[in-house]
C-alpha positions in Angstrom: -35.7 19.2 10.8 -37.0 17.4 7.6 -39.1 14.4 8.1 -38.3 12.9 4.7 -34.9 12.7 2.8 -33.3 11.0 -0.1 -30.4 10.2 2.1 -29.4 10.6 5.8 -25.7 10.6 6.5 -24.8 9.6 10.1 -21.5 11.3 11.1 -20.3 14.8 10.7 -16.6 14.2 10.2 -14.6 14.7 7.0 -16.1 11.8 5.1 -19.7 12.3 6.1 -19.5 16.0 5.0 -17.8 15.0 1.7 -20.5 12.4 0.9 -23.2 15.1 1.7 -21.5 17.6 -0.5 -21.1 15.1 -3.4 -24.7 13.9 -3.2 -25.9 17.5 -3.4 -23.5 18.2 -6.2 -24.8 15.2 -8.2 -28.3 16.5 -7.8 -29.8 15.2 -4.5 -30.6 18.4 -2.6 -33.0 16.6 -0.2 -30.2 15.1 1.9 -29.5 15.4 5.7 -26.4 14.9 7.8 -26.8 14.1 11.5 -23.9 14.6 13.9 -24.0 13.5 17.5 -21.7 16.4 18.6 -19.9 19.1 16.8 -18.6 18.7 13.2 -15.1 17.1 13.1 -15.4 15.5 16.6 -13.9 12.1 16.9 -10.9 11.5 14.6 -11.2 14.3 12.0 -10.2 17.3 14.1 -6.8 16.0 15.3 -5.6 14.4 12.0 -2.2 15.3 10.6 -4.1 15.8 7.3 -1.3 15.0 4.9 -2.2 14.7 1.2 -0.5 12.6 -1.4 -1.5 11.3 -4.8 0.4 8.0 -5.6 -0.8 4.6 -4.4 0.0 1.1 -5.4 -3.5 0.8 -6.7 -4.1 2.7 -9.8 -7.7 3.5 -9.0 -6.9 4.8 -5.6 -4.2 7.0 -7.2 -6.9 8.4 -9.5 -9.2 9.0 -6.5 -6.5 10.7 -4.5 -5.5 13.0 -7.3 -9.2 14.0 -7.7 -9.2 14.8 -4.0 -6.1 16.9 -4.0 -7.4 19.0 -6.9 -10.8 19.4 -5.3 -9.7 21.4 -2.3 -8.7 24.6 -4.2 -12.0 24.4 -6.1 -13.9 24.1 -2.8 -12.2 27.2 -1.5 -13.3 29.2 -4.5 -16.8 27.7 -4.5 -17.6 28.2 -0.8 -15.3 31.0 0.4 -14.2 28.6 3.2 -10.4 28.3 3.5 -9.1 24.7 3.5 -5.6 25.6 4.8 -3.9 24.2 1.8 -0.1 23.8 1.8 1.4 22.1 -1.2 5.2 22.6 -1.1 5.6 19.1 -2.5 6.6 15.7 -1.1 9.9 13.8 -1.2 9.7 10.0 -1.3 12.8 8.2 -0.2 14.0 4.7 -1.0 16.5 3.1 1.3 16.1 -0.4 0.0 16.0 -2.0 -3.4 12.4 -3.1 -2.8 11.3 0.4 -2.0 13.1 1.7 -5.1 11.2 -0.9 -7.2 7.9 0.3 -5.6 8.6 4.0 -6.3 9.8 3.4 -9.8 6.7 1.5 -10.6 4.6 4.3 -9.2 6.6 6.8 -11.3 5.8 4.7 -14.4 2.1 4.7 -13.5 2.3 8.5 -13.1 3.6 8.8 -16.6 0.8 6.5 -17.8 -1.9 8.7 -16.2 -0.1 12.1 -16.6 0.3 12.6 -12.9 3.1 14.8 -11.5 5.5 12.4 -9.8 9.1 12.0 -10.9 12.6 11.2 -9.9 15.0 14.0 -8.8 18.7 13.9 -8.0 20.2 14.5 -4.6 21.4 18.0 -5.3 17.8 19.1 -6.2 16.4 17.3 -3.2 18.9 19.1 -0.9 17.9 22.4 -2.4 14.2 21.6 -1.8 14.8 20.3 1.8 18.2 21.3 3.2 17.5 19.8 6.6 17.4 16.2 5.3 20.5 14.0 5.3 20.2 11.9 2.1 23.0 9.5 2.8 22.0 5.9 2.1 19.1 6.9 -0.1 19.0 4.9 -3.4 16.2 6.9 -5.1 14.3 10.1 -4.5 10.9 10.8 -6.1 9.2 14.2 -6.0 5.5 15.0 -6.0 5.1 18.7 -6.4 1.4 18.8 -5.3 2.0 16.9 -2.0 1.5 18.6 1.3 -1.2 19.0 3.9 -4.5 20.8 4.6 -6.4 22.1 7.6 -8.8 19.3 8.9 -11.5 21.7 10.2 -11.2 24.0 7.2 -11.7 21.1 4.7 -14.6 19.7 6.7 -16.3 23.1 7.0 -15.8 23.7 3.2 -17.6 20.4 2.4 -20.4 21.4 4.8 -20.7 24.9 3.3 -20.8 23.6 -0.3 -23.5 21.1 0.7 -25.6 23.7 2.4 -25.3 26.0 -0.6 -27.0 23.2 -2.6 -29.9 22.7 -0.2 -28.5 20.0 2.1 -29.2 20.2 5.9 -26.8 19.6 8.7 -27.9 19.0 12.3 -25.3 19.1 15.0 -25.8 17.7 18.5 -28.4 15.3 17.0 -27.4 11.7 17.9 -29.0 8.9 16.0 -30.6 6.5 18.5 -32.1 4.0 16.0 -32.3 2.9 12.3 -35.3 0.8 11.3 -35.6 -0.9 7.9 -39.1 -0.5 6.3 -40.8 -3.1 4.1 -40.6 -0.8 1.0 -36.8 -0.6 1.2 -36.7 2.8 2.9 -35.5 3.5 6.5 -36.6 5.4 9.5 -33.8 7.2 11.3 -34.6 8.1 14.9 -33.2 11.0 16.9 -34.2 12.7 20.1 -35.4 15.6 17.9 -37.7 13.4 15.8 -37.5 10.8 13.0 -36.7 11.0 9.3 -37.9 8.5 6.6 -35.2 8.2 4.1 -34.3 6.2 0.9 -30.7 5.7 2.0 -28.9 5.4 5.3 -25.2 6.3 5.1 -23.0 5.1 8.0 -20.1 7.5 8.0 -19.9 7.5 11.8 -16.1 7.2 12.2 -15.2 6.0 15.6 -18.8 5.1 16.2 -19.2 3.1 12.9 -19.6 -0.2 14.9 -22.3 1.2 17.1 -24.3 2.8 14.3 -24.0 -0.5 12.3 -25.3 -2.5 15.3 -28.5 -0.4 15.2 -29.2 -2.1 11.8 -28.2 -5.5 13.0 -24.8 -5.3 11.3 -21.4 -6.2 12.7 -18.5 -4.4 11.0 -14.9 -5.6 11.3 -13.5 -2.5 12.8 -11.3 -1.7 15.9 -9.7 1.6 17.1 -6.1 2.2 18.0 -4.2 5.1 19.5 -2.0 7.1 17.1 0.6 9.7 18.0 2.4 12.5 16.3 4.3 15.5 17.8 5.1 19.0 16.7 8.4 20.7 17.5 9.1 24.2 18.7 10.4 26.7 16.1 13.5 25.5 14.3 15.8 28.4 13.4 16.8 27.0 10.0 13.1 26.8 9.0 12.4 30.3 10.3 15.3 31.7 8.3 14.4 29.9 5.1 11.4 32.0 4.2 9.5 29.2 2.3 7.7 26.1 3.2 9.6 22.8 3.1 8.3 19.7 1.3 7.1 16.8 3.4 9.2 13.7 3.7 7.9 10.2 3.1 10.7 8.0 4.5 8.6 4.8 4.8 11.6 2.6 5.3 12.2 4.6 8.4 8.6 4.1 9.5 7.7 7.7 10.2 6.2 10.7 8.4 7.5 14.2 8.6 6.3 17.6 7.4 6.5 21.3 8.3 4.0 22.7 10.8 4.3 26.4 11.5 8.0 27.0 11.9 8.7 23.6 13.3 8.2 20.0 12.1 5.5 17.5 12.6 6.6 13.9 13.0 4.3 10.9 13.3 4.8 7.2 13.5 3.1 3.8 13.4 5.0 2.0 16.1 5.5 -1.7 16.4 4.4 -1.6 20.0 0.9 -0.3 19.1 -2.0 0.1 21.4 -5.7 -0.7 20.9 -8.5 1.5 22.4 -12.2 0.9 23.0 -12.1 -2.6 21.7 -15.6 -3.4 22.9 -17.2 -0.1 21.9 -16.5 3.6 21.5 -17.7 5.7 24.5 -20.7 7.7 23.6 -19.4 10.8 25.4 -16.1 10.9 23.6 -15.7 13.9 21.3 -12.6 16.2 21.2 -10.6 14.4 23.8 -7.1 13.1 23.5 -5.1 10.4 25.3 -2.1 11.0 27.6 1.2 11.4 25.8 3.2 8.1 25.4 6.2 9.1 23.3 8.3 6.2 24.6 6.2 4.0 22.3 7.4 5.8 19.2 11.0 6.4 20.4 12.6 4.0 17.9 10.7 5.8 15.1 11.7 9.2 16.5 15.4 8.2 16.5 15.2 7.2 12.8 13.6 10.6 12.0 16.3 12.4 13.9 19.0 10.4 12.0 17.4 11.5 8.7 16.6 15.1 9.9 19.1 16.0 12.7 17.3 19.3 13.5 14.5 17.2 15.0 16.8 16.1 17.7 17.8 19.6 18.8 14.3 21.1 18.8 12.0 21.1 21.8 8.6 19.4 21.6 5.7 21.9 21.4 2.8 19.5 21.6 1.9 15.9 21.3 -1.3 14.6 19.7 -2.3 11.1 20.8 -5.8 10.4 19.4 -7.9 7.5 18.1 -8.2 6.1 14.6 -10.5 3.2 13.6 -9.2 0.5 11.3 -10.5 -2.4 9.1 -8.6 -5.7 8.9 -6.7 -4.5 5.7 -6.5 -0.8 6.6 -8.7 0.0 3.6 -12.2 1.6 3.9 -15.3 -0.5 4.3 -17.2 1.0 1.4 -20.5 0.5 -0.4 -24.0 -0.8 0.0 -24.3 -3.7 2.5 -25.5 -6.6 0.4 -27.8 -8.0 3.0 -29.6 -4.7 3.6 -31.6 -2.5 1.3 -30.1 0.9 0.8 -27.7 0.9 3.7 -24.3 2.4 2.7 -21.1 2.1 4.6 -18.0 4.3 4.5 -16.0 3.3 7.6 -12.4 2.7 8.6 -10.7 5.4 6.6 -7.1 6.0 7.4 -5.6 8.5 4.8 -8.8 10.4 4.8 -7.6 13.8 3.6 -6.0 12.2 0.6 -9.2 10.2 -0.2 -12.1 12.2 1.1 -13.2 13.8 -2.2 -12.9 10.7 -4.2 -14.8 8.6 -1.7 -17.5 11.2 -1.5 -17.8 11.3 -5.3 -17.9 7.5 -5.7 -20.4 7.1 -2.9 -22.7 9.6 -4.5 -22.4 7.9 -7.9 -23.1 4.5 -6.3 -26.3 5.7 -4.6 -27.6 7.9 -7.3 -26.4 6.1 -10.5 -26.3 2.6 -9.1 -22.5 2.0 -9.6 -19.3 3.9 -9.1 -17.3 5.1 -12.1 -14.2 3.3 -10.8 -14.0 -0.4 -9.9 -13.5 -0.3 -6.1 -13.9 -4.0 -5.4 -10.7 -3.8 -3.2 -12.6 -1.4 -0.9 -16.0 -3.0 -1.1 -17.5 -3.8 2.3 -18.5 -7.1 0.6 -14.8 -8.3 0.6 -15.3 -9.4 4.2 -17.9 -11.9 5.3 -19.1 -13.3 8.6 -15.8 -15.1 9.0 -14.1 -11.7 9.8 -14.5 -12.2 13.5 -13.3 -9.8 16.3 -10.3 -12.0 16.8 -9.4 -11.9 13.1 -10.0 -8.2 12.9 -7.8 -7.5 16.0 -4.9 -9.6 14.7 -5.0 -8.1 11.2 -5.3 -4.5 12.5 -2.3 -5.1 14.8 -0.3 -6.3 11.8 -1.5 -3.5 9.5 -0.8 -0.7 12.1 2.6 -1.9 13.2 3.6 -2.5 9.5 1.8 0.5 8.1 4.7 1.5 5.8 5.7 -2.0 4.9 5.5 -2.7 1.2 2.6 -4.8 0.1 4.4 -7.0 -2.4 2.7 -8.8 -5.3 1.4 -12.2 -4.2 2.3 -11.5 -0.5 0.3 -13.5 2.0 0.4 -12.1 5.6 -0.2 -14.6 8.4 -1.9 -12.5 11.0 -5.3 -13.7 12.1 -5.1 -17.0 10.2 -6.5 -19.5 9.7 -9.9 -17.9 9.8 -11.6 -20.9 8.2 -10.4 -24.1 6.7 -11.8 -27.1 4.8 -11.4 -30.7 5.7 -8.3 -31.4 3.6 -6.4 -28.5 5.1 -4.3 -30.5 7.6 -3.5 -33.1 4.9 -2.5 -30.4 2.5 -0.4 -28.8 5.1 1.4 -32.1 5.8 2.0 -32.4 2.1 4.0 -29.2 2.1 1.3 -26.8 1.0 1.8 -23.1 1.5 -1.5 -21.3 1.8 -3.2 -18.2 0.6 -6.3 -16.4 2.0 -9.4 -16.1 -0.2 -12.5 -14.7 1.4 -11.5 -16.2 4.7 -10.6 -19.6 3.3 -7.1 -21.1 3.4 -6.2 -22.6 0.0 -3.0 -24.1 -1.3 -0.8 -21.7 -3.3 2.0 -24.3 -4.0 3.5 -27.4 -2.5 7.1 -27.5 -1.2 8.9 -30.8 -1.7 12.0 -32.3 0.0 14.2 -29.6 1.5 12.4 -26.7 -0.1 11.5 -23.9 2.3 8.1 -24.0 4.0 8.0 -20.2 4.0 7.6 -17.8 1.1 10.1 -15.1 0.4 8.6 -11.8 -0.7 9.6 -9.1 -3.2 9.0 -7.7 -6.6 11.4 -10.1 -8.3 10.9 -13.8 -8.8 10.8 -15.4 -5.3 11.5 -18.9 -3.8 8.2 -20.2 -5.0 8.9 -19.5 -8.7 10.7 -22.8 -9.3 8.2 -25.1 -7.4 5.3 -23.5 -9.2 7.0 -24.2 -12.5 7.4 -27.8 -11.5 3.6 -28.1 -10.8 2.6 -26.3 -14.0 4.8 -28.5 -16.2 3.6 -31.7 -14.4 0.0 -30.8 -15.2 0.8 -30.0 -18.9 2.8 -33.2 -19.3 0.8 -35.6 -17.1 -2.0 -34.3 -14.9 -2.6 -32.2 -11.8 -5.1 -32.0 -9.0 -6.1 -28.5 -8.0 -8.3 -27.6 -5.0 -10.8 -25.2 -6.5 -13.1 -25.2 -3.4 -12.7 -21.4 -3.4 -15.1 -21.1 -6.4 -18.5 -19.8 -5.4 -21.2 -22.5 -5.9 -24.9 -21.9 -6.0 -28.0 -24.1 -6.6 -31.2 -22.8 -8.3 -34.1 -25.2 -8.2 -37.8 -25.0 -9.0 -40.4 -24.0 -11.6 -38.9 -20.6 -12.3 -35.2 -21.5 -12.2 -34.5 -21.2 -15.9 -36.5 -18.0 -16.3 -34.8 -16.4 -13.3 -31.4 -17.3 -14.5 -32.2 -15.8 -18.0 -33.3 -12.6 -16.2 -30.0 -12.4 -14.4 -27.4 -13.4 -16.9 -26.7 -12.1 -20.4 -26.2 -15.5 -22.1 -29.0 -17.9 -22.9 -29.3 -20.5 -20.2 -28.9 -24.2 -21.2 -32.2 -26.0 -22.0 -30.8 -29.5 -22.3 -29.9 -31.5 -19.3 -26.1 -31.8 -19.0 -25.4 -28.7 -21.0 -23.3 -25.8 -19.6 -22.7 -22.3 -20.6 -20.3 -19.4 -19.8 -22.1 -16.1 -19.2 -21.3 -12.6 -18.2 -23.2 -10.6 -15.6 -23.7 -7.0 -16.7 -23.2 -4.1 -14.4 -25.2 -0.9 -14.0 -22.9 1.0 -16.4 -22.8 -1.9 -19.0 -19.5 -3.3 -17.8 -18.7 -6.9 -16.7 -19.9 -7.3 -13.1 -19.0 -11.1 -13.1 -18.4 -14.2 -15.2 -20.0 -17.5 -14.4 -20.5 -21.1 -15.5 -24.1 -22.3 -15.4 -25.0 -26.0 -15.9 -28.3 -27.8 -16.1 -28.4 -30.9 -14.0 -32.1 -31.7 -14.3 -35.5 -30.2 -15.0 -35.6 -27.0 -12.9 -32.2 -27.9 -11.4 -29.2 -25.7 -12.1 -25.8 -25.0 -10.6 -23.9 -21.7 -10.9 -20.1 -21.3 -10.4 -18.3 -18.0 -10.0 -15.6 -16.1 -8.2 -15.5 -17.1 -4.5 -14.0 -13.8 -3.3 -16.9 -11.9 -5.0 -19.7 -14.0 -3.6 -21.0 -11.3 -1.3 -20.5 -8.7 -4.0 -22.5 -10.7 -6.5 -25.3 -11.1 -3.9 -26.4 -7.6 -4.8 -27.1 -8.6 -8.4 -28.9 -11.9 -7.5 -31.1 -9.9 -5.1 -31.9 -7.4 -7.8 -34.3 -9.9 -9.6 -37.0 -11.4 -7.4 -37.1 -15.1 -7.3 -40.3 -16.6 -9.0 -42.7 -18.6 -6.9 -41.7 -22.2 -6.1 -38.0 -21.4 -6.9 -35.1 -21.8 -4.4 -31.7 -20.2 -4.6 -28.9 -20.9 -2.1 -25.2 -20.8 -1.8 -23.3 -24.2 -1.6 -19.9 -22.7 -1.2 -19.5 -23.7 2.4 -21.2 -27.1 2.1 -19.4 -28.3 -1.1 -15.7 -28.6 -2.0 -14.2 -29.2 -5.4 -11.1 -30.3 -7.4 -10.0 -29.7 -10.9 -8.3 -32.8 -12.5 -6.6 -31.5 -15.6 -3.9 -32.4 -18.0 -3.4 -34.9 -20.9 -3.7 -37.9 -18.5 -6.7 -36.6 -16.6 -9.2 -38.9 -18.4 -7.0 -41.9 -17.7 -6.7 -40.8 -14.0 -10.5 -40.4 -13.5 -11.2 -43.6 -15.5 -9.5 -45.5 -12.7 -12.0 -44.2 -10.2 -15.3 -44.3 -12.0 -17.3 -46.6 -14.3 -18.7 -43.6 -16.3 -17.7 -43.3 -19.9 -15.5 -40.3 -20.1 -14.8 -40.5 -23.8 -15.2 -37.4 -25.9 -18.4 -38.8 -27.5 -20.0 -39.7 -24.2 -18.8 -36.7 -22.1 -18.0 -33.8 -24.5 -16.5 -30.4 -23.5 -18.9 -28.1 -21.6 -21.1 -31.0 -20.4 -21.9 -32.0 -16.9 -23.5 -34.9 -15.0 -23.9 -36.4 -11.6 -21.7 -39.4 -11.2 -19.7 -41.5 -8.7 -15.9 -41.1 -8.4 -14.1 -43.4 -5.9 -17.5 -44.2 -4.4 -18.3 -40.5 -3.8 -21.2 -38.7 -5.4 -20.0 -35.7 -7.4 -21.2 -33.2 -9.9 -18.7 -33.3 -12.7 -18.2 -30.6 -15.3 -16.0 -31.1 -18.4 -14.3 -27.8 -18.2 -10.9 -26.6 -16.9 -9.6 -23.1 -16.1 -6.1 -24.5 -17.0 -7.1 -24.5 -20.6 -6.2 -28.2 -20.8 -8.2 -31.4 -20.9 -10.0 -31.7 -17.5 -13.0 -32.1 -15.3 -14.2 -30.1 -12.2 -15.5 -32.4 -9.5 -17.9 -31.0 -6.8 -18.6 -33.1 -3.7 -20.0 -32.7 -0.3 -17.5 -31.0 2.0 -17.5 -34.0 4.4 -16.1 -36.1 1.5 -13.3 -33.7 0.4 -10.4 -35.5 2.1 -11.6 -38.9 0.9 -11.9 -37.8 -2.7 -8.5 -36.0 -2.5 -6.8 -39.2 -1.3 -8.4 -41.2 -4.1 -7.4 -38.7 -6.8 -3.8 -38.4 -5.5 -3.4 -42.2 -5.2 -4.7 -42.7 -8.7 -2.6 -39.9 -10.1 0.7 -40.9 -8.5 1.0 -43.9 -10.9 0.6 -41.4 -13.8 3.1 -38.8 -12.8 0.4 -36.6 -11.5 0.2 -34.8 -8.2 -1.2 -31.7 -6.3 -1.1 -28.3 -8.0 -1.7 -25.0 -6.3 -3.4 -21.8 -7.4 -0.1 -20.1 -8.4 0.4 -22.6 -11.1 -3.3 -22.3 -12.1 -2.6 -18.5 -12.6 0.2 -19.3 -14.9 -1.7 -21.9 -16.8 -4.8 -19.8 -17.4 -2.6 -16.9 -18.7 -0.9 -19.2 -21.1 -4.3 -19.9 -22.5 -5.4 -16.3 -22.5 -8.2 -16.8 -20.0 -9.5 -13.8 -18.1 -10.2 -13.7 -14.4 -12.7 -11.8 -12.3 -11.4 -8.5 -10.8 -8.4 -8.6 -13.2 -9.6 -8.9 -16.8 -13.3 -8.8 -15.9 -14.4 -5.7 -14.1 -17.3 -3.3 -14.2 -14.9 -0.8 -15.7 -14.4 -3.0 -18.8 -17.1 -3.3 -21.5 -17.9 -6.8 -22.7 -16.6 -6.0 -26.2 -13.3 -4.9 -24.7 -12.8 -8.1 -22.7 -14.1 -10.4 -25.5 -17.2 -11.5 -23.6 -19.6 -9.9 -26.0 -19.7 -13.2 -27.9 -21.5 -14.7 -24.9 -24.3 -12.1 -24.8 -27.5 -13.1 -26.5 -29.7 -10.1 -27.1 -32.4 -12.0 -28.9 -33.2 -14.1 -25.8 -35.2 -11.2 -24.2 -34.6 -9.0 -21.3 -31.8 -9.5 -18.7 -30.3 -7.5 -15.8 -28.9 -4.2 -17.0 -29.5 -5.0 -20.7 -30.2 -1.3 -21.4 -26.8 -0.4 -20.0 -25.1 -2.9 -22.2 -26.9 -1.8 -25.3 -25.7 1.7 -24.6 -22.0 0.8 -24.4 -22.4 -1.8 -27.2 -23.3 1.0 -29.5 -19.9 2.6 -28.9 -16.5 1.6 -30.3 -14.3 -0.2 -27.8 -12.0 2.2 -25.9 -9.4 -0.6 -25.3 -9.0 -4.3 -26.1 -7.8 -7.2 -24.1 -4.5 -8.5 -25.4 -1.7 -10.9 -24.5 2.0 -10.0 -24.6 5.2 -11.8 -24.3 7.8 -9.9 -22.3 11.6 -10.0 -22.4 11.9 -10.4 -18.6 14.9 -12.0 -16.8 14.3 -11.9 -13.0 10.8 -10.4 -12.6 7.4 -10.9 -14.2 4.4 -8.6 -14.6 1.9 -9.1 -11.9 -0.8 -6.5 -12.7 -1.0 -2.7 -12.9 2.3 -2.2 -14.8 1.8 0.5 -17.5 2.5 -0.2 -21.1 4.1 2.3 -23.6 4.9 2.5 -27.2 8.6 2.6 -28.1 8.4 6.4 -28.2 7.1 6.6 -24.6 3.4 7.1 -25.4 1.3 5.4 -22.8 -1.2 2.9 -24.3 -2.4 0.6 -21.6 -1.8 -1.4 -18.5 -1.3 -5.0 -17.4 -4.3 -6.7 -15.8 -2.5 -9.9 -14.7 0.8 -11.5 -15.5 2.9 -14.7 -14.8 5.6 -16.8 -16.2 4.3 -19.4 -18.7 6.4 -22.4 -17.8 5.1 -24.7 -20.5 5.6 -22.2 -23.2 8.8 -20.6 -21.7 7.6 -17.1 -21.9 7.0 -14.2 -19.4 3.4 -13.3 -20.2 0.8 -10.7 -19.4 -2.8 -10.1 -20.2 -3.3 -6.4 -20.7 -5.7 -3.7 -21.9 -4.3 -1.8 -24.9 -5.9 1.5 -26.1 -7.9 0.9 -29.3 -6.0 1.7 -32.4 -2.6 2.2 -30.9 -0.9 -1.2 -31.4 -1.6 -4.5 -33.1 -0.4 -8.1 -32.9 3.3 -8.3 -33.8 4.0 -4.8 -32.6 6.7 -4.1 -30.0 5.7 -2.3 -26.8 7.3 -1.6 -23.5 6.1 -2.9 -20.1 7.3 -1.2 -17.0 8.2 -4.1 -14.8 9.9 -2.8 -11.6 9.2 0.6 -13.1 11.9 -0.1 -15.8 11.1 -0.6 -19.5 11.0 -4.2 -20.7 10.5 -4.9 -24.4 7.4 -6.9 -25.2 5.5 -8.2 -28.2 1.8 -8.3 -28.7 0.8 -11.8 -29.6 -1.7 -12.7 -32.2 -3.0 -15.7 -30.2 -2.4 -17.2 -26.8 0.8 -19.3 -26.9 -0.8 -22.5 -25.5 -3.4 -24.5 -27.5 -5.0 -21.4 -29.1 -7.3 -23.7 -31.1 -8.5 -25.6 -28.1 -7.4 -29.0 -29.4 -6.2 -30.2 -26.0 -9.2 -28.8 -24.2 -11.6 -30.8 -26.4 -9.4 -33.9 -26.8 
């Protein structure tokens, strides 16, 4: 066994072997995989191993299509069969909402030239004569859908890795991982130790135990999961061809051919946890006792759809473990608090995603950043607040509603509240309906009078659409008070503060006390890794404001540049709260609570100062994400409720009141303001998102400047634009593809909302360079259906910034 390696992968299941293969394929031959038992032990060997391409997330769809196409290449490359069956998949919609979902996915498939399209009932009956299609509103067909052999695929990855020089050691448990001062690791086994540049935790059911060796607690918990295989069904035996799989997600089961019978699996409501406090070390290829009564309701729905299931005997039942994260997505990427420790844990549809995950993991470790923006999968999306209780509650919800549609703007209540701020109970009493942001509860909108205190969900406009409009118009006409405590807040103090900030960010940092600047953070590939506001409060005293949900993500970048001596950096997100007071009467409102001169001359746009508001010390910034006249006020968290009361009382006489984050989304889109993880992403270059104007190359070096220079020398691939859409009962939310009138795909929506103060359905979007210009008509696939839209020359609200600077 080697004593040194570029990477050591812990776990010899499907994902571990894929990462090993892709690391070797990308050029790292000095890589080692350690497996405590036999390859595939744990969850891999008993998986149903279905494969499908389409997903609500565009990037995951791209990743899954890469995986599906890789398996045949693996067979040719290695000579190891993967047991590939691709008779196609039928996707059924019983409800209007499911039809909306499938039609949107079909539109995305046209955008990315994926093979997924609608078929009529007669064609579906020809493809799968055993299915009763009564009650089905819409049928989509994916010709490449199917399944693979779990062991065959895993062994093919292993063979391909070995061919490139990688080592695999079975029956070699890891008993310790020890971080070294130089950033490397020592991985200890009973057979010896390996010093490695990277540790990769792909330990599947044992991901928690392996993480604990490094002092890390991952939010994971295993459950039982069952499927069964029928005896031979005569109609299948007589058919002489393989039947397509059936995705009847409204029926809450999955079904495909296995041998000459059918395989049916379910995610039952009466789910069962397993090994909550730790996976047994001696577990390997064992299964749990059959418990088909738990999935009886799902079975009956499957029998109703495919009556042959009800007459066939059961050949075998598989009841085995799976391990889940709180949102059922993988915990993926380098752990921000540890050097060179990579996680890939909690994968559910592994055989649809294994190749893509292996490829992106290899890119991340070798090249410093994956080629796709995977923030939605990043291990950094959860923090210390994702407790065992939160994880258990969320996993129970995710498992028992596995096939439930994740609607735009939907907020699920399981496991909440995880953490709240002092004004939470007051906001709740005021009618606030809350969203979850990096564990924090924050007001989405405020119900009044007899309005419902519960949100409806769907793809069309819901019961919150009217109240959100009321809040948006109130702010534009009078003023609004928005809780923006979710923003990430940091302090940088000391002799080297300014130099350190200039070394991190692409803009030139303010040199004058009271000045603020907007600045991009550049990623390893030259894209936009973040957008921040930085203000100078005193000599060697700065504050930074950014995306709250990305705080742990951005920690990687802040740690990439060592702090100078006598310089302190710390997060203030938990210790400070904030409000945005915005609208044409915001100056009048604040003037009632402070003796400070708030005139345009004394307190211009993009300035800041420490001041007292309602007897409370605040840091005030003359800036507003609404695009209107406004100030952001940051105070100690213990003073949040007191400051809120004062602002609301002063505002009530001016027609002002509380405003939630849904209205803020609408207001910032009216102004054309981009937002992190939507318009600003490592995938988008600064010159594509319009942030290149904030990059000052002459100031000297900054983080990833070379990467920016490389992309800056190239013409933009796409450009951020704003469109007005002819929409009646639904607005764009993000991800909808955009086409020219002749059907040519040219882009996609990054975020959308109704602009209440301009009376337009709006969307910010990325349009392929050279395909369309302001004034041109395009088509946006809202609900998967074409909606005429016009590319606007300028944002419809205050394009010249007159109100912002009033």
